[in-house]
C-alpha positions in Angstrom: 122.0 82.5 150.5 123.8 83.7 147.2 123.3 86.8 146.0 122.2 87.5 142.1 123.7 90.9 142.5 124.8 93.1 144.3 122.5 95.8 144.3 119.6 96.0 147.1 116.6 97.7 146.4 117.6 100.0 149.6 121.2 100.4 147.5 119.0 101.8 144.8 117.5 104.2 146.4 120.5 105.4 147.7 122.4 105.6 144.3 119.0 106.6 142.4 118.9 109.5 144.7 122.4 110.8 144.5 122.0 110.0 140.5 119.4 112.6 139.9 121.5 114.9 142.4 124.3 114.5 139.8 121.7 114.7 137.1 120.2 118.2 138.1 124.3 119.2 138.6 125.4 118.1 135.9 122.4 120.3 133.6 123.1 122.8 136.1 127.4 123.2 135.4 127.1 121.7 131.2 128.1 125.2 129.9 131.5 124.4 131.7 131.9 121.4 129.7 132.8 121.8 126.0 129.3 121.0 123.5 132.1 117.9 121.4 134.2 115.9 122.8 137.9 116.1 122.7 139.2 112.9 122.6 141.1 110.9 120.1 140.0 107.5 118.3 140.7 105.2 120.2 141.1 107.3 123.9 137.6 104.8 125.5 138.2 101.6 124.4 142.2 101.2 125.1 140.3 102.6 128.6 138.3 99.3 128.9 139.2 95.7 129.8 138.8 93.6 126.5 136.4 90.5 129.2 133.9 91.7 130.9 134.1 90.9 134.5 133.2 87.0 136.0 131.8 88.4 139.3 129.5 91.3 140.0 131.1 94.9 140.7 130.7 97.3 143.5 128.4 100.5 141.7 130.2 102.8 142.9 133.3 101.6 141.3 131.2 101.0 137.8 130.1 104.5 138.1 133.3 106.1 138.9 134.4 104.7 135.5 131.9 106.4 133.8 132.4 109.6 136.1 135.9 109.2 134.6 135.9 106.8 131.6 132.7 107.5 129.2 132.7 111.1 130.3 135.6 112.6 128.3 134.3 110.8 125.6 130.3 112.2 125.0 129.6 114.7 123.1 126.5 116.9 125.3 123.5 117.1 123.0 121.9 119.7 125.4 124.9 122.0 126.3 123.8 125.7 124.9 126.4 125.4 122.3 125.3 122.6 120.8 124.5 123.8 116.8 125.5 120.9 114.7 123.2 118.5 112.4 119.3 119.1 114.5 119.5 119.1 118.1 117.9 116.5 119.8 116.0 117.8 122.6 115.4 116.7 126.7 113.7 119.0 129.5 113.5 117.6 133.1 109.5 116.8 132.6 110.7 114.0 129.9 113.5 113.0 132.2 111.6 112.8 134.7 108.8 110.8 132.1 111.3 108.0 130.2 112.6 107.2 134.4 109.0 106.2 135.4 109.0 104.8 131.4 112.1 103.3 132.1 111.2 101.8 136.1 107.8 100.8 134.6 109.4 98.7 131.9 106.0 98.0 129.6 105.7 96.1 126.8 103.3 98.4 125.0 102.7 95.7 121.8 99.0 95.5 122.5 96.0 97.1 124.8 95.9 94.4 126.9 99.5 94.3 127.6 99.6 98.5 128.7 95.6 100.1 128.9 97.2 103.7 129.9 99.7 103.7 127.1 97.8 102.3 124.3 95.1 105.7 125.6 97.4 107.7 126.7 99.2 107.1 123.1 96.2 107.9 121.7 95.1 110.9 122.7 98.6 112.5 123.3 98.9 111.9 119.4 95.3 113.3 119.1 96.2 116.5 121.0 100.0 116.9 118.8 97.9 116.6 115.7 95.6 119.9 116.6 98.3 121.4 118.1 100.1 121.2 115.1 97.0 122.6 112.5 97.2 119.1 111.2 94.1 117.7 109.7 91.4 116.1 111.8 91.4 112.9 110.2 94.5 112.1 110.0 95.3 108.9 113.0 99.0 109.4 115.0 101.2 106.7 116.4 104.1 106.8 118.1 107.5 105.7 116.1 111.1 105.1 117.7 112.2 107.9 114.0 111.7 109.1 111.6 113.8 106.4 109.2 111.4 103.8 110.9 108.5 105.9 109.9 109.0 106.7 106.3 110.3 103.2 105.4 106.1 102.1 107.1 105.3 104.7 104.8 106.4 103.0 102.0 106.0 99.4 102.6 102.0 100.8 102.7 102.1 103.0 99.5 103.1 99.4 98.1 101.1 96.9 98.9 98.7 99.9 98.6 99.3 100.3 95.0 99.9 96.0 94.4 96.3 95.3 96.1 98.1 94.3 99.2 99.2 91.5 97.3 103.7 91.7 97.5 103.1 91.1 101.4 101.1 88.0 100.2 103.9 86.9 97.4 106.3 89.2 97.1 107.2 90.8 93.8 107.0 88.7 90.8 109.4 91.5 88.8 106.7 92.8 86.7 105.7 96.0 89.3 108.6 98.4 88.3 107.5 100.8 91.1 109.1 104.2 91.4 110.1 106.3 94.4 110.4 110.1 93.9 111.8 112.6 96.1 114.0 115.7 95.4 117.8 115.8 95.4 118.0 117.3 99.1 115.8 114.7 100.8 117.1 112.8 103.8 118.8 109.6 103.8 116.6 107.4 104.5 114.3 107.4 101.8 116.9 105.8 99.5 117.6 103.5 102.2 113.3 102.8 102.6 113.3 102.2 98.9 116.3 99.3 99.5 114.8 97.7 102.1 111.1 97.6 100.5 112.5 95.5 97.6 112.2 98.7 95.3 116.4 99.2 95.1 117.7 101.8 94.1 117.9 102.3 90.5 114.0 103.2 91.4 114.7 107.1 93.2 114.1 109.6 91.5 116.4 112.3 92.3 114.2 115.9 91.8 116.2 118.8 91.1 115.8 121.6 93.2 115.3 125.3 92.4 117.5 128.4 94.0 116.3 127.4 97.4 116.9 123.9 97.6 113.3 123.2 97.4 112.2 120.8 94.5 111.5 122.0 91.1 107.4 120.7 90.3 108.0 120.5 86.9 110.7 118.4 86.9 108.9 115.7 89.5 106.3 115.9 86.7 108.4 115.8 83.7 110.0 112.3 85.5 106.9 111.2 86.1 105.4 111.3 82.8 109.0 109.9 81.6 108.2 106.0 83.7 105.1 106.0 82.9 106.3 106.2 79.3 108.8 104.0 79.9 106.4 101.4 81.4 107.0 102.3 84.4 104.4 102.6 88.1 104.4 105.5 90.1 104.6 104.7 94.0 105.9 107.3 96.5 106.6 110.6 96.7 108.3 113.1 99.1 107.9 116.1 100.0 110.5 117.7 102.7 109.2 120.3 105.4 112.7 121.3 106.5 115.0 119.2 104.5 118.4 118.5 106.7 120.8 119.9 104.5 118.8 123.5 104.6 115.8 123.5 106.3 113.9 123.6 102.5 110.5 124.3 102.1 109.2 122.3 99.7 106.1 123.3 97.9 103.6 121.0 99.2 100.9 121.8 97.4 101.7 121.9 94.0 103.3 118.7 94.8 99.7 117.4 95.8 98.2 117.9 93.2 100.5 116.2 90.4 100.5 112.8 93.2 96.9 113.3 93.4 96.7 113.6 90.2 98.9 110.9 88.8 97.8 108.2 91.6 100.5 108.8 93.9 101.3 108.0 98.1 102.4 111.6 99.1 104.8 111.1 102.7 105.7 114.6 103.8 109.0 114.9 105.4 109.3 117.2 108.8 111.4 115.6 111.5 112.9 118.4 112.1 110.8 121.9 111.1 107.5 120.4 111.6 108.0 121.5 115.4 107.3 125.1 113.9 103.9 123.7 113.0 103.3 124.7 116.2 103.4 128.8 115.4 100.3 129.6 113.2 102.5 131.7 111.8 104.3 129.0 109.9 101.7 126.8 108.5 101.5 127.9 106.0 104.5 125.5 104.7 101.2 122.6 105.1 99.3 123.9 102.9 97.9 121.6 100.8 97.9 118.9 103.9 94.3 117.7 101.5 96.5 115.7 99.4 98.7 114.0 102.3 98.8 110.1 102.7 101.4 109.9 105.6 103.2 112.5 107.5 106.3 112.3 110.0 107.7 114.8 112.7 110.1 114.2 115.4 109.2 115.6 118.9 112.5 114.1 119.9 114.1 117.0 117.8 112.8 120.0 118.7 110.1 119.8 121.1 111.9 119.0 124.3 111.5 115.2 124.1 113.6 112.9 124.6 114.9 110.7 122.0 113.6 108.5 120.7 110.1 109.5 120.0 108.6 109.8 116.1 105.4 111.3 115.7 103.7 109.9 112.2 100.2 110.6 110.8 98.5 108.8 108.3 95.3 109.5 106.0 94.0 106.2 105.7 94.4 104.1 109.6 93.4 101.3 107.4 95.8 101.0 104.4 98.6 100.9 107.6 97.0 98.7 109.9 96.1 96.3 106.8 99.8 96.3 105.4 101.4 95.4 109.0 99.0 93.2 110.8 100.0 89.8 111.5 97.2 88.4 114.1 99.6 84.7 116.1 96.8 83.0 118.3 98.8 84.1 120.8 98.7 87.9 120.5 94.5 87.4 120.1 92.4 88.8 122.7 88.5 89.9 123.4 89.4 93.8 123.1 90.7 93.6 119.5 88.3 94.5 118.0 87.5 98.2 119.8 91.5 99.2 120.4 93.9 100.0 118.6 96.5 97.6 118.7 100.0 99.4 117.6 102.1 96.2 117.1 100.0 96.8 114.0 100.6 100.7 113.1 104.8 99.7 112.1 107.3 97.7 112.1 107.9 96.4 115.4 106.0 94.2 117.7 107.7 95.1 121.1 107.6 98.7 121.4 108.2 100.9 124.5 105.8 103.4 126.6 107.3 107.0 125.0 103.8 109.2 125.2 104.8 109.7 128.7 107.0 111.3 128.5 105.6 113.0 124.9 102.2 114.2 128.0 104.7 115.5 130.6 106.2 117.7 128.5 102.9 119.1 127.2 101.0 119.6 130.1 104.6 120.5 131.3 105.3 123.8 128.6 101.8 124.0 127.4 101.1 125.2 124.6 101.6 128.5 125.1 104.8 128.0 126.4 106.5 126.0 123.6 105.4 128.5 120.6 107.4 131.3 122.8 110.4 129.0 123.1 110.6 128.4 119.8 109.2 132.1 118.2 112.3 133.1 120.9 114.6 130.7 119.1 113.6 131.2 115.3 114.2 135.4 115.9 117.7 135.3 117.7 119.1 133.4 114.8 117.9 135.5 112.1 119.1 138.8 114.3 122.5 136.6 113.4 121.8 135.9 109.9 120.8 139.9 109.5 124.5 140.3 110.8 126.2 138.1 108.8 124.4 138.8 105.8 126.1 142.3 105.2 129.4 141.4 106.5 131.7 141.6 103.8 133.5 137.7 104.9 130.4 135.5 105.1 128.1 134.1 102.5 124.7 132.4 103.9 124.0 130.5 101.2 120.6 128.8 101.6 117.3 131.1 102.5 117.1 131.1 106.5 113.5 130.0 107.3 113.6 129.1 111.0 116.4 128.5 113.2 119.0 126.8 110.4 122.1 129.7 109.0 123.5 127.8 106.1 126.8 130.6 105.6 130.9 130.4 104.5 133.9 131.8 105.1 134.8 134.3 102.6 138.0 135.9 101.7 139.0 138.8 100.6 141.6 137.3 98.3 140.8 135.4 95.1 140.5 132.1 95.0 138.5 129.2 93.2 135.7 127.0 94.6 138.0 124.6 95.4 140.2 126.3 97.4 137.3 128.1 99.4 136.0 124.8 100.7 139.2 124.0 101.7 139.3 126.6 103.7 136.4 126.4 105.0 137.1 122.9 106.0 140.0 124.5 107.6 137.5 127.0 109.8 135.2 124.6 110.7 138.0 122.7 112.3 139.7 125.8 114.0 135.9 126.3 115.3 135.3 123.6 117.2 139.0 122.6 118.4 138.9 125.0 121.3 135.4 123.2 122.8 133.8 126.8 122.8 131.1 126.2 120.5 130.2 122.6 117.8 128.8 123.3 114.4 129.0 121.3 111.5 129.2 121.1 107.9 127.1 119.8 104.5 127.3 120.8 100.4 124.9 123.3 98.8 125.8 123.5 94.6 129.2 122.0 95.5 130.3 125.1 98.2 131.1 123.7 101.4 128.3 124.6 103.9 128.5 125.4 107.6 125.6 125.2 109.8 124.7 126.7 112.4 121.4 125.8 114.8 120.9 126.8 118.0 117.0 124.5 119.6 118.7 123.9 122.5 115.9 124.2 125.4 117.2 125.6 127.4 119.2 128.0 124.7 118.8 131.4 126.1 119.6 134.6 123.4 123.5 135.4 125.1 124.3 131.8 124.0 123.6 132.8 120.0 125.0 135.9 120.3 128.4 134.3 121.7 128.3 132.1 119.6 128.2 134.8 116.7 131.1 136.4 119.0 132.7 133.2 118.4 132.7 132.8 114.7 133.7 136.0 114.4 136.8 135.9 116.7 137.8 133.3 114.8 137.2 134.5 111.5 139.6 137.6 112.5 141.9 135.1 113.3 142.3 132.6 110.9 142.0 135.0 108.6 145.4 137.5 109.2 146.4 133.4 109.9 145.6 132.3 106.4 145.6 135.8 104.5 148.9 134.7 101.9 
């Protein structure tokens, strides 16, 4: 009999055991690898055949190519010196949950297709809501990313504002809906406005204050201006931790305005939402009673493999009514008594994401998760204190959590463009030797270097070593570029 492929179950058992050992070795030795890949564009592509193989290949050869070709081009997001962007954390329990989920390969679109998946998701989202001090009345669903959750929120707002007519008949040109977010808000909001049919011109970018948080006076002025010009304010986003600087928008004040004008209020807490595990940070969500939808990513700072986004809503019916479609082939006897999560978002097909989140919460426990988050915030803020008094560094935004936004300031007189150029070169120098990986943004036109330390297995010495690398690089850089 002709073999369909060249891997038997016995082969799989052997390879899987070996691979788990190598994964453990990878984590044990990850600090010996550069956090950022040092390959050049095209290096990987040039080593890959232009055509797919006609015949089955031996898995040992495939895995050898993975190690020799692919691994050099991997940026190691789980490296403790990966302090760029925001983390995309994993953990050992999350990996095991992901492994089981992949093995089961469950299609979790409705209750009947995986009852345990649906009911575990319902319970885990209740746990997560309560762990973070969110309103008990909210109901949650796991989405793939915050971008998808934000789009789901905007579509729900659109339908509720139009009495669910747009899903039925489409835009007729009279709606003139507007969307509000701060100028520091995530790009996914603009993308959602375009996908949802509002258009880029419907988006109002609200000014920010000296801390890069939304200016509520400017928000209300924009709303009043739009109303006077015949527009229909529909949707607003408050950020709990902006991407650039983890700025915290004043939720209660924004909520009162949105409530007054009948605007759907969505909260983007994609990264900083994990900090709500700590009671001392829950003042960030004062005003939650005004919120219609809320998103944060356990796959960023809560030790759970990408992808796993927690999306909560005040009005479940508005969400379901926006997305439900019930063809005959999906009707079941249990529809009236269970959650069919295919109706809670864009996707019909859904992965069993709740399993890894369940593994993480049970394996760490709330107390240990809280301690890890507290430690990381404390370690980064200790570096910020040292940086603040250093004559060659300037901190450019409040250090509200575990992100420092800073720049190098040479002692010689330079204009703003020259300082920006120096910091771009300084960041390139930091990242060039593979000891540390940082990224940048711009705040008030200033080239800003971002250092965020939030990897699952981070230790205090990693943060201190990163600071030492920055100091050493700065000293050498300034000496080399003093003229």
